[in-house]
N, C-alpha and C positions, 0 to 999 in steps of 0.2 A: 548684413541682414542674410547675404548668401552663407556667411561663416557660423553665424549662428544658426541656420535652418541644417548644415552640414554636422554641426557637432551636436546637434538634438539628435539626428538621425543617428552619428556614429553613438551614442549613448543607449538609444533605444535598440541597436543592431547587437551592441555589448553584452546589455543588461539578460536579453534574449536567447543570447548563446547561453550564459552562465545559467539562466533557467532551466532550460533545455539538459544541461548538463545534470540535474537535479534531478530529474524524470528519469529513474532508471526501471526498465521494464524486465522483469521478472518472468521467465516462462516455467508456471509451475505445471510439473508434469501431469498429463490425466487422468491416470490413476488414483491418484493423490487429491485430484478435484473430484471424480468419482466418489473417493471413499467419504470426502466431507459430504457430499449432498445424501449419502445414502446412510451417514450417522449423525443426525442434526441432535446438536444440545438445546440445554436452557439458553434463550439470550441472553445475552450482556449487557451494560449501558455502558457505553464511552461517553465520556464529557467531550463536547465539540463535536466536530463533525469526521465522522469514519471516511478516509480515503485512502488511494494507493500512496504510500509514502508515511503516512501518520503511523507514527508510535503508538501499539498499547500501552495503558499503565501497566507496571510491575506488578499491582494488586489484581489485575484480572487471570485467572488461571488459564493457560493456553492449553488443548487437547491435545497431545500428540500424534501425527498421521504414521500407521504402523512402517509403512515400506518407505517413508519418506522424512526422516529423521529431523532434515534442515527445515522442517516447517510443522507448523502447531496450526490449530483453528480455534476460530468462537463464532457463533451464532449474533450478529447485530440486525435488531430491526427482522428478525426471522431470516437473514439474508446471511448464507456462509461468508466469514470473511479469513483467509487464508495469510498467516504473519510468519516472516523468516524468525527461528528460533534464535538466531545470531543477534540480531538487533531489535527483535519485537516489533519491526517495522511490516504494517499490512502491504503484498505484494499482489493480492488477488481477491478481488468482490465480485461475486455473482449479482448480473444485471437484472 
């Protein structure tokens, strides 16, 4: 019984470590966030939940951020969403 409990604990510990590696936090520059808030766009609809790390579909046009060429943005449900231009993944959402 102890071995089963130990194996289960190890499995959960290892899977938690793998999950943590997927949650990469990117520090979006403050001027980029301010620009996005000051320049709202028409909202778009993204199928499913929009969350940090979610890829924005190719058919959604990203608006470039002039002084931060690594990032683009869209508004989803009237909220700004900043996206990495490299892989189209969401890196910032306002609360």
